[in-house]
C-alpha positions in Angstrom: 0.0 0.0 0.0 1.4 3.4 -1.0 2.2 5.9 1.8 -0.1 8.9 2.0 1.3 12.2 0.9 -0.8 15.1 2.2 -0.4 18.6 3.6 0.4 16.9 7.0 3.6 15.5 5.4 4.9 18.9 4.7 7.1 20.4 7.5 8.9 23.6 7.9 12.0 23.6 10.2 13.6 26.6 11.8 17.3 27.3 11.2 18.6 25.4 14.3 16.3 22.4 13.8 17.4 22.0 10.2 21.1 22.2 11.1 20.7 19.7 13.9 18.7 17.3 11.7 21.1 17.5 8.8 24.5 18.5 10.3 26.4 16.9 7.4 25.1 19.6 5.0 26.8 22.2 7.1 30.0 20.7 8.5 30.6 17.5 6.4 31.0 14.2 8.3 30.6 14.2 12.1 33.1 11.7 13.5 34.6 11.6 17.0 37.7 13.7 16.3 39.9 10.8 15.1 40.1 12.3 11.6 41.5 15.8 10.8 38.3 16.7 8.8 35.8 15.6 11.5 33.1 18.0 12.3 34.4 19.1 15.7 37.4 20.6 13.9 35.1 22.3 11.4 33.4 24.0 14.3 36.7 25.5 15.5 37.6 26.5 12.0 34.3 28.4 11.4 34.9 30.5 14.5 38.6 31.2 13.6 37.6 32.0 10.0 35.7 35.0 11.3 38.7 36.2 13.3 40.9 35.8 10.2 38.5 37.9 8.1 38.9 40.7 10.6 42.7 40.5 10.4 42.6 40.5 6.6 40.6 43.6 6.7 43.3 45.2 8.8 41.9 44.8 12.3 43.7 42.6 14.9 47.1 41.1 14.9 46.5 38.2 17.4 44.1 35.4 17.9 44.0 33.4 21.1 42.6 29.9 21.3 42.2 27.9 24.6 41.4 24.3 24.2 40.0 22.3 27.1 39.0 18.6 27.3 35.7 19.4 25.6 35.6 23.2 25.5 36.9 25.8 23.0 37.5 29.5 23.6 38.5 31.9 20.8 39.3 35.6 21.3 40.2 38.0 18.5 41.1 41.7 18.6 39.2 42.9 15.6 36.4 45.4 15.6 34.0 43.3 17.6 30.4 42.4 16.4 28.1 45.4 16.5 26.5 45.1 19.9 22.9 45.5 18.7 23.3 42.7 16.2 25.2 40.3 18.5 22.4 37.7 18.8 21.3 38.0 15.2 24.9 37.3 13.9 25.1 34.0 15.7 21.5 32.8 15.5 19.7 34.3 12.5 20.5 32.5 9.3 21.8 34.5 6.4 22.7 37.3 8.7 26.2 38.8 8.7 28.5 41.6 7.6 29.9 39.6 4.7 27.1 40.5 2.4 28.4 44.0 2.4 31.1 44.0 -0.3 32.7 47.1 1.2 33.0 45.6 4.8 34.4 42.2 3.8 36.2 41.6 0.5 37.6 38.2 -0.5 36.2 36.4 2.5 35.8 32.7 2.6 32.5 32.7 4.6 29.9 34.4 2.4 26.7 32.6 3.2 26.2 33.6 6.9 25.9 30.0 8.1 29.2 29.0 9.8 28.8 30.6 13.3 25.1 29.6 13.4 26.0 26.0 12.7 28.5 26.1 15.6 25.8 27.6 17.8 23.2 25.0 16.8 25.6 22.0 17.3 26.9 23.1 20.7 25.7 22.1 24.1 26.8 25.5 25.3 27.6 28.5 23.1 28.6 32.0 24.6 29.5 35.0 22.5 30.7 38.3 23.8 31.6 41.4 21.9 33.9 44.3 23.1 33.4 47.5 21.1 34.5 51.0 22.0 34.4 50.7 25.8 31.1 48.7 25.9 30.4 44.9 26.0 27.4 42.6 25.4 27.2 38.9 26.1 24.7 36.2 24.9 24.4 32.6 26.0 22.8 29.7 24.0 22.2 26.0 24.4 21.7 24.0 21.1 21.0 27.2 19.4 18.4 28.4 21.8 19.0 31.8 23.4 19.2 31.5 27.2 20.3 35.0 28.2 21.4 38.3 26.7 23.1 41.0 28.8 22.7 44.7 28.5 25.5 46.9 27.2 28.1 47.2 30.0 31.2 49.3 30.4 34.5 47.4 29.8 38.2 48.0 29.7 38.8 45.1 27.3 40.3 45.8 23.9 37.9 45.7 20.9 37.2 42.2 19.6 35.0 39.1 20.0 35.1 36.2 22.4 33.4 32.9 21.6 33.2 29.9 23.9 31.5 26.6 23.0 31.2 23.0 23.9 30.3 20.6 21.0 27.0 18.8 21.7 27.7 15.1 22.7 24.3 14.1 21.2 25.7 15.1 17.7 29.4 14.3 18.2 29.4 11.0 20.1 32.4 10.2 22.2 34.4 13.1 20.6 37.9 14.1 21.7 40.3 16.7 20.4 43.6 15.7 18.9 45.9 18.7 19.3 48.1 17.9 16.3 45.1 18.4 13.9 44.3 21.8 15.4 48.0 22.8 15.4 48.1 22.1 11.6 45.0 24.3 11.2 46.8 27.1 13.0 50.0 26.7 11.1 48.1 27.0 7.8 46.4 30.2 9.1 49.9 31.6 10.0 51.4 30.8 6.6 48.5 32.4 4.8 48.5 35.5 7.0 52.1 36.5 7.4 52.5 38.7 10.5 49.5 37.3 12.4 50.2 35.7 15.7 48.0 32.8 16.8 48.2 31.2 20.2 46.9 27.7 21.2 47.0 27.3 25.0 49.9 29.7 25.0 51.9 28.1 22.1 52.7 30.7 19.4 52.1 30.1 15.7 53.7 32.8 13.4 55.1 33.1 9.9 57.1 35.8 8.3 57.4 34.5 4.7 54.1 32.7 4.1 54.2 29.8 1.7 57.9 29.8 1.7 57.8 28.9 5.4 55.2 26.3 4.8 57.3 24.4 2.3 60.5 24.8 4.4 58.6 23.1 7.2 57.0 20.5 5.1 60.2 19.7 3.1 63.4 19.9 5.2 66.5 20.9 3.4 67.9 17.4 3.4 64.8 16.1 1.6 64.8 18.5 -1.4 66.8 18.9 -4.6 67.0 22.7 -4.8 65.9 25.8 -2.8 62.1 26.4 -2.7 60.9 28.6 -5.6 58.7 31.3 -4.0 56.6 33.6 -6.2 54.2 36.3 -5.0 51.8 38.7 -6.8 48.6 40.5 -6.2 46.1 38.0 -4.8 48.3 35.0 -5.7 51.2 33.3 -4.0 52.9 30.0 -4.8 55.9 27.9 -3.9 57.3 24.6 -5.0 60.4 22.3 -5.0 61.2 18.7 -5.8 62.1 16.1 -3.2 62.8 12.4 -3.2 59.4 11.1 -2.2 57.0 9.3 -4.6 53.9 11.1 -6.0 52.8 14.7 -5.9 52.2 16.7 -2.7 50.2 19.9 -2.8 48.8 22.4 -0.3 46.2 24.7 -1.9 44.2 27.5 -0.4 41.5 30.0 -1.5 40.8 33.0 0.7 42.6 31.3 3.6 40.5 28.1 3.2 42.5 24.9 2.9 41.0 23.2 -0.2 42.0 19.6 0.6 40.3 18.3 -2.6 41.8 21.0 -4.8 39.6 22.4 -7.5 40.0 24.7 -10.6 42.9 26.7 -9.0 45.0 23.6 -8.3 44.3 22.1 -11.7 45.4 25.4 -13.3 48.6 25.4 -11.2 49.5 21.9 -12.1 48.9 22.5 -15.8 50.7 25.8 -15.9 53.8 24.4 -14.2 54.1 21.6 -16.9 53.5 24.0 -19.7 56.0 26.7 -18.5 58.7 24.1 -17.8 58.3 22.5 -21.3 58.6 25.9 -22.9 61.6 27.0 -20.8 63.6 23.8 -21.6 62.2 23.5 -25.1 61.4 19.8 -24.5 58.0 18.0 -24.5 58.4 16.3 -21.1 55.8 13.9 -19.9 53.6 15.7 -17.3 54.2 12.9 -14.8 58.0 13.5 -15.0 57.7 17.2 -14.4 55.4 16.8 -11.4 56.8 13.6 -10.0 58.1 14.2 -6.4 56.9 17.8 -6.4 56.0 19.6 -3.2 53.9 22.6 -4.0 51.7 25.3 -2.4 49.2 27.8 -3.9 47.2 30.5 -2.3 44.6 32.7 -4.1 42.3 35.5 -2.9 39.3 36.0 -5.1 35.9 37.7 -4.7 32.9 35.5 -4.0 34.5 32.1 -4.5 32.2 29.2 -5.4 32.9 26.0 -3.5 31.4 22.6 -4.2 30.1 22.1 -0.6 29.5 24.1 2.6 32.8 22.7 4.0 34.7 24.4 1.2 37.2 21.7 0.5 37.1 22.0 -3.3 36.9 25.2 -5.4 34.4 25.2 -8.3 34.9 28.8 -9.5 35.7 29.2 -13.2 35.7 33.0 -13.6 36.6 34.3 -10.2 40.0 35.8 -10.8 40.7 39.5 -10.1 39.4 41.7 -12.8 36.9 39.0 -13.9 39.4 37.0 -16.0 39.0 33.2 -16.2 40.8 31.7 -13.2 42.8 29.3 -15.2 44.2 32.1 -17.3 45.0 34.2 -14.3 47.0 31.4 -12.7 48.5 30.3 -15.9 49.7 33.8 -17.0 51.2 34.5 -13.6 53.2 31.2 -13.6 54.3 31.6 -17.2 55.7 35.1 -16.5 57.1 34.8 -13.0 58.5 31.2 -13.2 60.1 31.8 -16.6 61.8 35.0 -15.2 62.9 33.1 -12.0 64.5 30.2 -13.9 66.4 32.6 -16.2 67.7 34.5 -13.2 68.7 31.4 -11.2 70.5 29.0 -13.6 71.7 26.7 -10.8 68.1 26.1 -9.7 67.1 25.5 -13.3 69.9 22.9 -13.7 68.9 21.1 -10.6 65.2 21.1 -11.7 66.2 19.7 -15.1 68.2 16.9 -13.5 65.2 15.9 -11.2 62.9 15.8 -14.2 65.3 13.6 -16.3 65.7 11.3 -13.4 62.0 10.9 -13.1 61.9 10.2 -16.8 64.5 7.4 -16.5 62.7 5.8 -13.6 59.3 5.9 -15.4 60.7 4.2 -18.4 62.6 1.6 -16.3 59.3 0.8 -14.5 57.1 0.5 -17.5 57.7 -3.2 -18.1 57.5 -4.1 -14.4 54.2 -2.3 -14.0 52.7 -4.0 -17.0 53.7 -7.4 -15.8 52.4 -6.6 -12.3 49.0 -5.5 -13.5 48.6 -8.7 -15.5 49.6 -10.7 -12.4 47.0 -8.8 -10.3 44.2 -9.7 -12.8 45.2 -13.4 -12.8 45.4 -13.4 -9.0 41.6 -12.6 -8.9 42.1 -10.0 -6.2 38.4 -9.7 -5.3 38.1 -13.4 -4.5 41.5 -14.2 -2.9 42.4 -11.2 -0.9 39.6 -8.6 -0.8 36.1 -8.8 0.5 34.9 -5.5 -1.0 32.2 -3.1 0.1 29.5 -1.5 -2.2 30.2 2.2 -1.7 33.6 3.7 -2.4 35.2 7.0 -1.5 36.3 7.8 -5.1 32.8 7.2 -6.4 30.9 9.3 -3.8 33.1 11.5 -1.7 30.9 14.5 -2.6 27.7 12.5 -1.9 28.8 11.8 1.7 30.5 8.4 1.4 33.2 9.6 3.7 33.4 6.5 5.9 34.2 3.9 3.3 36.7 1.7 5.2 39.3 -1.0 4.4 40.4 -3.2 7.2 43.8 -4.8 6.7 44.0 -8.0 8.7 46.4 -10.8 9.4 45.3 -14.4 8.8 42.1 -16.0 7.9 40.5 -16.2 11.4 40.7 -12.4 12.0 39.6 -11.5 8.5 36.8 -14.0 8.9 35.5 -12.4 12.0 35.6 -8.9 10.6 34.1 -10.1 7.3 31.1 -11.6 9.1 30.6 -8.6 11.4 31.3 -5.7 8.9 28.8 -3.4 7.3 28.9 -4.5 3.7 27.8 -1.1 2.3 30.9 0.7 3.5 33.4 -1.7 5.1 35.8 -3.9 3.2 38.4 -6.4 4.3 41.9 -7.2 2.9 43.6 -10.3 4.3 47.4 -10.5 4.6 49.2 -13.8 4.3 51.8 -13.8 7.1 54.1 -10.9 7.8 54.6 -8.4 4.9 58.1 -7.6 3.6 60.2 -5.0 5.3 60.4 -2.6 2.4 62.7 0.0 4.1 65.3 1.2 1.7 63.8 -0.6 -1.3 62.8 1.0 -4.6 59.2 1.3 -5.7 59.5 -1.6 -8.1 59.2 -3.9 -5.0 55.5 -2.8 -4.9 54.9 -4.4 -8.2 57.2 -7.4 -7.7 55.8 -8.4 -4.3 52.4 -10.0 -4.6 51.0 -8.8 -1.3 52.0 -5.2 -1.9 50.9 -5.3 -5.5 47.4 -6.6 -4.6 47.1 -4.1 -1.7 48.0 -1.2 -4.0 45.3 -2.4 -6.5 42.7 -2.8 -3.8 43.3 0.8 -2.7 43.6 2.0 -6.3 46.5 4.4 -5.5 49.0 3.5 -8.1 48.7 6.9 -9.8 48.0 8.9 -6.6 45.1 9.5 -4.2 42.6 11.0 -6.7 41.0 7.5 -7.1 41.5 6.2 -3.6 38.6 3.7 -3.0 38.5 4.0 0.8 38.6 7.1 3.0 39.8 5.1 6.0 42.6 2.5 5.7 42.6 0.6 9.0 45.4 -1.7 10.2 43.7 -4.3 12.3 46.3 -6.6 13.9 46.5 -8.5 17.1 47.7 -6.6 20.2 50.7 -8.9 20.6 54.4 -8.7 19.5 53.7 -10.2 16.1 50.7 -7.9 15.6 52.8 -4.9 16.5 55.5 -6.0 14.1 53.0 -6.3 11.2 51.6 -2.9 12.1 55.1 -1.4 11.8 55.8 -3.1 8.5 52.6 -1.8 7.0 53.3 1.7 8.3 56.7 1.4 6.7 55.2 0.4 3.4 52.8 3.4 3.3 55.4 5.9 4.5 58.0 4.7 2.0 55.8 4.5 -1.1 52.5 6.3 -0.4 53.2 9.0 2.2 50.3 11.1 1.0 47.9 8.4 2.3 49.3 9.1 5.8 49.8 12.8 5.4 46.2 13.3 4.3 44.8 11.5 7.3 43.6 8.2 5.7 45.6 5.7 7.8 44.4 4.4 11.2 44.9 1.6 13.7 41.9 -0.3 15.0 41.7 -0.3 18.8 40.0 -3.5 19.9 39.4 -4.5 23.6 42.0 -6.5 25.5 39.6 -7.8 28.1 35.9 -8.7 28.6 34.7 -8.4 32.2 31.2 -9.7 32.9 28.8 -11.0 35.5 25.2 -12.3 35.0 23.8 -8.8 34.6 26.4 -6.8 32.6 29.3 -7.2 30.1 32.1 -4.6 29.9 34.8 -4.4 27.2 38.0 -2.9 28.4 40.8 -1.4 26.3 43.5 -1.2 29.0 44.6 -2.7 32.3 43.2 0.3 34.2 39.8 -0.1 32.5 39.8 -3.8 33.4 40.5 -3.0 37.1 37.8 -0.4 37.2 35.3 -2.8 35.7 36.2 -5.6 38.1 35.7 -3.3 41.0 32.3 -2.2 39.7 31.0 -5.6 38.8 32.2 -7.3 42.0 34.2 -10.3 43.1 32.3 -12.8 40.9 33.2 -11.0 37.7 34.5 -13.2 34.9 37.5 -11.9 33.0 38.5 -13.0 29.5 41.8 -11.9 27.9 41.5 -11.5 24.1 44.9 -12.7 22.7 44.0 -12.2 19.1 41.2 -10.8 16.8 40.3 -14.3 15.7 39.2 -15.1 19.3 36.5 -12.4 19.2 33.3 -13.8 17.9 31.7 -12.0 14.9 28.7 -11.0 17.0 31.1 -9.3 19.5 33.2 -7.9 16.7 30.2 -6.0 15.3 30.2 -3.8 18.4 33.9 -2.8 17.9 33.6 -1.8 14.2 30.2 -0.1 14.4 29.3 3.5 15.2 31.4 3.5 18.4 34.5 2.1 16.6 37.7 3.3 18.2 40.3 4.4 15.6 43.7 5.9 16.3 44.9 8.0 13.4 48.5 7.9 12.2 49.6 11.5 12.4 52.5 12.6 10.3 53.7 15.9 11.7 54.5 18.6 9.2 58.2 18.8 10.2 58.7 15.1 10.0 61.5 13.8 7.7 60.3 10.5 6.5 63.7 9.2 5.5 65.1 10.0 9.0 62.0 8.5 10.6 62.3 5.2 8.7 66.0 5.0 9.1 65.8 5.4 12.8 63.0 2.8 13.4 63.4 0.4 10.5 67.2 0.7 9.7 70.1 -0.8 11.6 69.4 -1.8 15.2 71.5 0.9 16.9 72.1 1.2 20.7 70.5 4.6 20.5 67.2 3.1 19.2 67.3 0.4 21.8 67.7 2.9 24.6 65.0 5.1 23.1 62.5 2.2 23.1 63.3 1.3 26.7 63.0 4.9 28.0 60.2 6.4 25.9 57.7 4.0 24.4 54.4 4.2 26.1 51.1 2.4 25.4 48.4 4.6 27.0 45.0 3.4 25.9 42.8 5.3 28.3 42.4 8.3 26.1 43.3 7.6 22.5 45.0 10.5 20.9 46.4 8.9 17.8 49.8 7.8 16.9 52.1 10.8 16.3 55.1 10.4 14.2 58.2 12.6 14.9 58.8 15.4 17.3 59.4 19.1 16.7 61.7 19.4 19.7 64.2 16.6 18.8 66.3 15.7 15.8 65.6 12.1 16.7 62.1 11.0 15.6 59.8 10.3 18.5 57.0 7.6 18.2 54.2 8.1 20.7 50.8 6.7 21.2 48.3 8.0 23.7 
């Protein structure tokens, strides 16, 4: 029987109801904070974006952020929200100063939604404006106004203060990973040279913009020639070539980090190839020019058009200054400025040419090996032998919300069997390893094609030519919590860092956190992820509690496993810090077994599972890479 469709089926929602009902439309995926693009970080970004807009307009040289366990406080020193419009600006949709072209030019937030989304999705939201000796404050809960003060005298400097706590009903079991927020702040600093940002007192500051960004991303021992840095009106770019595989880009529009690129990045990549071909008067293959490149691009345009509210991909075609097509604007700038630079710096031009010709040789040497490996992968019948695939894939629907397409990499048939029976077939796939993978440290990329396990894993992920066609947003290493499992984990991390560092750098690699113990009595079952959790559960359930130690994933029944890979799945992201030197990192942990490494392991390795904060690779304070979890 067909469902009735009458006037009673038509509903109108107010602004806060719509945001809370469909939060993904406003902040992308929700998540629990384990991924850099989870919604809790978008909330922080939306507030800071408003502070940045004030700075860009010439008001305020500092932004202070205080991060608590669940709370966020952001203070800028701009003009302050006009007091009479304080409540409207944070709770009335399509209300803001950015519709006034004279007040805000080349701003990233033009639709008046961002701060309202933060308000609606927060358990507590407080905004206070300081303006010309007066202050007004308003408090909200889930977007509902609780209290608004009168205008009161103040000695505070002009600006705006926002404090909020994300709503646990929307962001279940969320936690903040400081490394993700620090990367956000570094990007703000690079794009706004001279601005000081503070996170719990730690300062983020850049003098030379994108040049500083690439110097930090690509240490001097990892590049072939000094960073080429070019600046013009509303455009800034930088690039160099390193020794890593693939291409690495950081693109921005009006201060927004466009992680999925867009028309501006496509124009950048095309113009680099075209200009270099013309300069050297040789028709290089585009992959040889761009292979191992590390580049950054920043544009400021009026009224940019993004492909979603989260603004991760630019869709503008005719948004360049003066109304020129954006591709032409970027292309003309690169042709003129890069050509001039290479003529003025012949040593850099020579080093660039050597890197391109090296890439050309390597590509030709690999051609036969890749062809043979692709044929072997087809004969191996990947989808039957190694991969239990899912139905929805990241590369097919990332813009339709298929963010959580996940591949679990498991060891052995028993573990893969449990996960396969428990998984959600729509979005979760399983790749089964056969024993320990090869230690690929120091090997060339041809090993990826010559080694069957690596070749099939590469094909399963579809990353041979880069991440544009990555089939799974989350690649999860699911190994036993024993010595062998930890060894397999390290070998897989080495594989990805050595040959596909962008997968790690872009936040796609995770470790599955499964319980070590089950504590139960006749009334209740508690799963514990650490010794301290086990002790607490035993104390709560009493002396008759039964304790089971899970020695391997294969010992967990499929019914139980479903609880650990469902909505409350605990994932620990592999975080590659911006100043990490991958060659140094791999040499230290996977190279010769030096006394220094043995001593470091004894003194510094900690496994703290009580509050997962990800696995952070490398340390800013030490020349020796530090591996920490917890």
